[in-house]
Residue frames relative to the residue before (quaternion, step in Angstrom):
aa qw qx qy qz dx dy dz
M 1.0000 0.0000 0.0000 0.0000 0.00 0.00 0.00
R 0.5933 0.6205 -0.3756 0.3490 3.57 1.13 -0.44
G 0.6295 0.5404 -0.3022 0.4694 3.52 1.27 -0.62
M 0.5050 0.7081 -0.4008 0.2880 3.60 1.15 -0.44
P 0.6777 0.4854 -0.3359 0.4386 3.55 0.83 -0.86
F 0.6249 0.5501 -0.3316 0.4437 3.58 1.15 -0.68
A 0.6352 0.5275 -0.3133 0.4691 3.55 1.11 -0.83
V 0.6523 0.4990 -0.3131 0.4770 3.57 1.02 -0.86
L 0.6539 0.5037 -0.3134 0.4695 3.53 0.97 -0.83
A 0.6637 0.4699 -0.3286 0.4802 3.67 0.86 -0.83
F 0.6642 0.4747 -0.3452 0.4630 3.70 0.92 -0.69
G 0.6388 0.5336 -0.3073 0.4612 3.57 1.00 -0.80
S 0.6592 0.5203 -0.2882 0.4600 3.50 1.08 -0.72
L 0.6373 0.5221 -0.2971 0.4826 3.42 1.18 -0.75
L 0.6430 0.5015 -0.3207 0.4818 3.56 1.11 -0.70
A 0.6468 0.4990 -0.3332 0.4707 3.53 0.96 -0.88
L 0.7329 0.4572 -0.2629 0.4298 3.65 0.84 -0.77
S 0.5396 0.6834 -0.3980 0.2888 3.48 1.20 -0.52
P 0.6497 0.4808 -0.3469 0.4758 3.70 1.01 -0.60
V 0.6394 0.5196 -0.3522 0.4441 3.60 1.08 -0.46
V 0.7533 0.2835 -0.1668 0.5696 3.60 0.92 -0.86
S 0.3632 -0.7586 0.4979 0.2113 3.54 -0.53 1.03
P 0.5682 -0.6113 0.4214 0.3549 3.57 -0.99 0.62
M 0.5834 0.5637 -0.3679 0.4545 3.58 1.17 -0.49
A 0.6875 0.4870 -0.2928 0.4522 3.55 0.90 -0.85
L 0.6223 0.5298 -0.3306 0.4720 3.49 1.10 -0.73
A 0.6496 0.5143 -0.3064 0.4687 3.55 0.98 -0.92
Q 0.6794 0.4608 -0.3212 0.4721 3.66 0.80 -0.80
Q 0.6505 0.5450 -0.3210 0.4203 3.57 0.98 -0.78
S 0.7612 0.3577 -0.1681 0.5142 3.54 1.02 -0.88
Q 0.4625 0.6897 -0.4642 0.3082 3.55 1.18 -0.05
G 0.8057 0.2507 -0.2099 0.4939 3.54 -0.89 1.00
Q 0.6568 0.4800 -0.3020 0.4971 3.55 1.24 -0.21
G 0.4243 -0.7098 0.4957 0.2654 3.68 1.03 0.01
W 0.7899 -0.2824 0.2283 0.4941 3.52 -1.36 -0.47
G 0.6262 0.5685 -0.3599 0.3938 3.61 0.88 -0.74
G 0.6675 0.4735 -0.3173 0.4791 3.58 1.01 -0.73
A 0.6206 0.5222 -0.3357 0.4790 3.59 1.04 -0.81
L 0.7022 0.4331 -0.3235 0.4633 3.65 0.79 -0.77
D 0.6078 0.5213 -0.3796 0.4633 3.61 1.03 -0.41
T 0.6338 0.5077 -0.3535 0.4644 3.57 1.01 -0.80
L 0.6480 0.5042 -0.3223 0.4712 3.67 0.90 -0.91
N 0.6416 0.5181 -0.3383 0.4534 3.60 0.92 -0.85
R 0.6637 0.4932 -0.3246 0.4592 3.65 0.87 -0.87
A 0.6595 0.5120 -0.3116 0.4537 3.59 1.04 -0.87
V 0.6784 0.4710 -0.2741 0.4927 3.66 1.02 -0.85
N 0.8276 0.1507 0.0069 0.5407 3.58 0.89 -1.01
P 0.0117 -0.8694 0.4934 0.0234 3.61 0.64 1.11
N 0.6777 0.4883 -0.2872 0.4689 3.62 1.24 -0.29
A 0.2750 0.7656 -0.5357 0.2265 3.53 1.27 0.37
N 0.5295 -0.6622 0.4565 0.2698 3.45 -1.15 0.95
P 0.4225 -0.7240 0.4748 0.2680 3.66 -0.66 0.99
A 0.5817 0.5802 -0.3630 0.4394 3.53 1.17 -0.58
D 0.6412 0.4991 -0.3407 0.4731 3.59 0.98 -0.75
Q 0.6441 0.5157 -0.3209 0.4650 3.58 0.99 -0.75
D 0.6073 0.5377 -0.3264 0.4854 3.63 1.05 -0.75
R 0.6813 0.4878 -0.2884 0.4634 3.57 0.89 -1.05
D 0.6336 0.5144 -0.3258 0.4773 3.61 1.01 -0.69
R 0.6553 0.4984 -0.3163 0.4712 3.54 0.93 -0.88
D 0.6359 0.5229 -0.3268 0.4642 3.62 0.97 -0.85
R 0.6234 0.5552 -0.3100 0.4550 3.61 1.06 -0.89
D 0.6860 0.4670 -0.2888 0.4774 3.50 0.87 -1.11
R 0.6291 0.5053 -0.3678 0.4622 3.73 0.93 -0.68
Q 0.6294 0.5561 -0.3184 0.4395 3.55 0.98 -0.83
V 0.6354 0.5097 -0.3131 0.4884 3.58 1.00 -0.93
R 0.6761 0.4746 -0.3208 0.4634 3.62 0.82 -0.93
D 0.6262 0.5261 -0.3581 0.4505 3.63 1.01 -0.68
D 0.6472 0.5278 -0.3176 0.4492 3.55 0.95 -0.99
R 0.6672 0.5345 -0.2981 0.4246 3.51 0.91 -0.92
R 0.5392 0.6192 -0.3749 0.4304 3.55 1.27 -0.62
Y 0.7767 0.3609 -0.1752 0.4855 3.56 0.97 -0.84
E 0.3830 0.7050 -0.5030 0.3215 3.60 1.26 0.29
G 0.7990 0.2812 -0.1949 0.4945 3.52 -1.06 0.64
S 0.5309 0.6571 -0.3984 0.3573 3.65 1.20 0.04
S 0.5698 0.6265 -0.3874 0.3643 3.60 1.17 0.09
T 0.2584 0.8126 -0.4879 0.1870 3.59 1.13 0.58
D 0.6730 0.4898 -0.2933 0.4702 3.62 1.21 -0.37
D 0.3039 0.7763 -0.5171 0.1938 3.65 1.17 0.25
R 0.6028 0.5816 -0.3850 0.3876 3.63 0.94 -0.58
R 0.7148 0.4167 -0.2498 0.5029 3.56 1.17 -0.58
G 0.6501 -0.5626 0.3079 0.4075 3.56 1.18 0.34
R 0.5340 0.5985 -0.4391 0.4047 3.62 1.26 0.15
S 0.3966 -0.7096 0.5302 0.2409 3.52 -1.22 0.57
E 0.6914 -0.4810 0.3482 0.4116 3.40 -1.33 0.10
Y 0.6665 0.4847 -0.3042 0.4778 3.56 1.29 -0.28
S 0.3990 0.7544 -0.4490 0.2646 3.60 1.28 0.11
R 0.6894 0.4863 -0.2947 0.4488 3.55 1.12 -0.47
Y 0.4769 0.6529 -0.4337 0.3978 3.63 1.41 -0.14
S 0.4325 -0.6074 0.5930 0.3039 3.52 -1.16 0.60
D 0.6786 -0.4856 0.3719 0.4066 3.56 -1.34 0.45
R 0.6519 0.5166 -0.3103 0.4603 3.59 0.93 -0.80
D 0.6737 0.5045 -0.2801 0.4618 3.52 0.91 -1.03
L 0.6380 0.5361 -0.3134 0.4553 3.55 0.99 -0.79
Q 0.6685 0.5210 -0.2615 0.4619 3.47 1.01 -1.02
D 0.6423 0.5309 -0.2709 0.4819 3.51 1.07 -0.98
R 0.6652 0.4770 -0.3059 0.4862 3.61 0.91 -0.99
Y 0.6529 0.5139 -0.3433 0.4379 3.68 0.88 -0.74
E 0.6556 0.5011 -0.2965 0.4808 3.58 0.94 -0.94
R 0.6212 0.5150 -0.3618 0.4669 3.70 0.92 -0.68
I 0.6600 0.4942 -0.3097 0.4736 3.59 0.85 -1.02
V 0.6520 0.4987 -0.3373 0.4610 3.71 0.80 -0.81
D 0.6421 0.5034 -0.3141 0.4855 3.63 0.94 -0.84
E 0.6599 0.5037 -0.3141 0.4607 3.62 0.82 -0.88
Q 0.6357 0.5297 -0.3306 0.4538 3.62 0.97 -0.86
R 0.6557 0.5257 -0.3040 0.4485 3.57 0.96 -1.02
E 0.6684 0.4889 -0.2973 0.4753 3.55 0.92 -0.98
M 0.6558 0.4809 -0.3276 0.4810 3.70 0.87 -0.75
Q 0.6297 0.5087 -0.3646 0.4602 3.68 1.03 -0.62
R 0.6480 0.5091 -0.3311 0.4598 3.58 0.98 -0.82
E 0.6370 0.5251 -0.3017 0.4769 3.56 1.03 -0.93
R 0.6448 0.5404 -0.3034 0.4474 3.63 0.91 -0.89
R 0.6501 0.5223 -0.2815 0.4747 3.52 1.04 -1.03
G 0.6461 0.5075 -0.3105 0.4781 3.57 0.92 -0.86
L 0.6638 0.5080 -0.3046 0.4567 3.56 0.91 -0.90
E 0.6419 0.5167 -0.2920 0.4855 3.61 0.94 -0.96
D 0.6575 0.5087 -0.3339 0.4443 3.61 0.90 -0.77
E 0.6744 0.4815 -0.2917 0.4777 3.52 0.95 -0.94
M 0.6303 0.5016 -0.3579 0.4723 3.61 0.95 -0.77
N 0.6396 0.5251 -0.3404 0.4464 3.61 0.88 -0.79
R 0.6571 0.5289 -0.3055 0.4418 3.50 0.93 -1.01
R 0.7318 0.4208 -0.2353 0.4817 3.52 1.01 -0.80
G 0.4846 -0.6916 0.4074 0.3477 3.56 1.32 -0.16
I 0.4331 0.7051 -0.4479 0.3386 3.59 1.27 0.50
R 0.3488 -0.7454 0.5209 0.2265 3.57 -0.79 0.96
R 0.4275 -0.7085 0.5229 0.2048 3.42 -1.32 0.62
């Protein structure tokens, strides 16, 4: 139920903006982009001050997921002592390693922040 006010706000914003943005403009803008483009358009209309850095981070995460999926099922040579990463190029292997290290650091910072707040509030872990 906590998300309901946001849904109502988003729908109300869409209705309020609909006379401003013509349906033809929206159709042309999202043409060829499918649901993703339509959702991006709606998000920009509802939240025009969205942080571009967040969008870049999301785009990088999506690209990483696509890259990771490219190597799924590549561990067919495990019987010969090769790992699932044996098909990675040297550059891809190094990039993957650096991304994981960065993610771990970010998670550790976030965990410390959560732990500090939980301690401040007297919440047990």
